[in-house]
N, C-alpha and C positions, 0 to 999 in steps of 0.2 A: 572490538568495536564498542563504543559507549552505548548507553541506553538510547533507543530510538524515541524521538519526541516530535510533536507537531511542529512543523516549520523547518525541520531538517531537510537538506537537499542531499540526495544520494546519487551516486553514479552506478548504473547497472549496464552491463553489456547486453545488447539485443542479439537476435538470431543472426544478424549480419556482421557481428563483431564490432559494432559501433557503440560507443558509450552514449547513454541517454541519461539526462538529468531528471530525477524523479523527486517531487516534493511530498513530504509526509503531511497529509491532511487530517488524519485522525489515527488514534491508536486504541486498542482494546485488549483486555485479557479475557479469554474465553476458555473455560475448563483448564485453567492453569497455563495456557499457552498465550504468548504475546502475538498480536497481529497489527499490521499497519495498513491503512488505506492510503494509496499514493496515486499521483497522476503526473504526467509529463509537465515539467516546469514551464516549457514553452507554451503549452495550452493554457495553463493557469494565468500566465502573464498577459495573454491576449484579452482585450476588453471586448467581449462578445456575449451574446445571449445564447449561443450554442452550448449544448451539453459537452462536458469534458469526459474523456475516458478515465475510469476509475479502476484501479487494480488493488486486490487484497493480497498481501504477502505475509507469510509466517516469519516471525523473528525466532531464529533457532537459539539454543542455549549459548552458543558461542558468539551470538550477536549478528551472525550472517542472516541474510534474507533469502527465503526460498518461495517458489510458487506453490500455490495450493493445487494439488493434482487430484484430490479426492472430491467427487461431486457432493457427497454428504457433508464433508467439512466445509466446502465452499458455501453451500446453502446456509449452514449454521453461522458462518462468519458474516455473510451477507445480511442475514436477519438481525444479527447483533448490532452491526453498524447502522442499519436502517432504524432500529429502535433508539439508537443514540441520537439520531437526527430528528426523528419524528416525534 
C-alpha cells in the first residue's frame, strides 16, 4: 500500500463483513508512528450541519491500517489531531 494521504478513499471491512468507504481527513506522525483520521465517505458527502463520526487508525509499517486498541495511545492521538485543528 502506498503512503496514506488526505483525500484518499479506503475500503475497510466492518464487523458484519461489509465493505465501507472511508475518506482520510488528516494524517499525523506521533512518536515515529503514522496515524490517519478517517470518516465514512457517505457521511462526508452529505450536506448537513450534523457532526460526523471520526475514527483514528494507525498506519502500520507495511501500510496496512489498524484500530487503536490502547486507551493511552488513543488519548495521545486524539490530542495530537485536536491540536492540529485548533
